[in-house]
N, C-alpha and C positions, 0 to 999 in steps of 0.2 A: 736664688737664682734656679730658674728651670731646667730641668734635667735634659740632657739628649738622651736620646735614643737609641737605643745600642743597635752597631751598625761595624757591620764589616770593611767599611771604608772611607776615611776622610782625607782632607787636600788644603792646603794654605794655599794663599796667593795673597800678596798684597798684604793689609791689615786683619782681614779675614779667615776663620778656621770653617772650611763647608761641608757640611754633613747633609746627605741626600739619602731621605728611604731610611729605612733601618723599620728593625720589629718596634709595633704599634706606634708606626709614624711612617709608614710606604707612600703616603703623597706628598710629604713636606720637605721642603727644605730649610737648614737650618743653617744662619750666618753668625756667629760669633765672633764680634771685635777683639782683639789680644789688646787696643790701647783703651780700650770705655769697660770693657767685659759686658757691653749689651749685646742681648740674643733677640736677633729676626728669626721669624718663624713664618715662610709664606708655603701657599700651595704650590706643587709644581703642576703647571698649568701646560697641556698642549704635547706631553709624555704619558709614558706611564711611569707609574713611581715603584714601589718593589724594595728588596732586602737584598741581600748581597750583593752587592751594586757597587762594580770596581769604577772609581773616580782618579783623575789625572787630571790635572790643567798641563795647556800645551805650551805656559811661559809669556802668553801674549797678552788675549780676550775673552779664551776657552776653557771651560772644564768639559771635559768628557768624559759620559757617564757608559759604562758599559755592561753587557748584559745585568744580570740580577735573576730577581725569580718573584715571579708575581703569576699566582696559580699555577704556573710552571714555570720551566726555565726562558729567559729570554734572549732572543740574537738582537737588541737593540743597540744602535751604538746613538744615544744624542746627546745634546752639549748643553750647558749655560753661559750665556755672556756675563762677564762679572763685569762690564761696565754699565748693562742695560737693564741686568736683574732677569732675561727673558731665555727662555725655553724652547728647544728647536728638536725636530727629529734630524737625526744626519743621513742615519744609514742602518746597517744590519750587516751582522758577521754571518760567516756561510752556517755555522752550528750554533742553538742557543745552546749559553752555560752560564754560570755563576761561579764564586767564587776566585777572579781571576788576580791576578797580579796584572796591573797595566800599566804602559808609561807611552810618551812622545818622543818622537825620537827623530828629526829629519823630514817633517811635515807625516809621519807615518804612527800609526797608535800601533804599540804592540801589547798581545794579551797573552798570558800563560795560565792557563788553569792550575790551579792552588795541588792539583792532586791526578796529574797528567805529563806528560812530557812534550805538545804540544804549544807550537808556538801561531798564533794565528797573527798578521799583519795585516791591519786595515789602511789605504791609501786613503789619506784626511781629502784629497784634490781631487779625485777619481773616485769615490765611494766604494772600492771594490775591496775585499779581501780574501785572503787567501790562507791557508793550511799548512805548517809544515811541522815535521818532527824531528828535528835534528839532535843525533846521535848523542851531544856534549849536554843538553838541557837535564836539568835532574828530575824526578819522579814526584818534586815537594817544594816547589819555591812558595816563599815566603812573605816576601814584599820587592819591590820595585821603585824605583825613582828615576831621575833624568840631574845630571850637575851641571850646572852653567851651560847646558843647551851642546856641551861639549861629548858627552859619556855619557851611557848608563848603565847602570848597576842594578843587578838583581839577586836576592838574598836567599838561599835556599836553607833546610835545617841542616847541609853540609858545610856550604864556606858563603863566602860573596863572591859574583862574577863580573869581570868585565864587558860591555859589549866589544 
């Protein structure tokens, strides 16, 4: 079996594990079927590639690709349609960044830089982003997820926090 690239982030949706970009595989998307163990590799067309891309699923049809690094930090918000297997540019964050922890909750995409106290909120409908520095965020966020579209959780080096 072909090895997947060294990557910062991956996401599971349906029967597939998705990996976007990564070291030595900056322009590719890999889908690994957990049922058949088949690995499908395709080029990420219409968007930038890169490494250190944060990815999260909206629980519907899209996986969002946020930030990353390709010769420099990226401010991109792109998405991949899991029904059509097509990529599209969606919008931009206010600041370019990578090493993000991202999740979708109530129609908004939340991103927390791994080494900073900021919270970037991207409204999927309006394609506008804003940055906040809430006092309760830690300086070392490590992972995040949404649970049944009802709550969001993120993990830091110190604790697990609820939204």
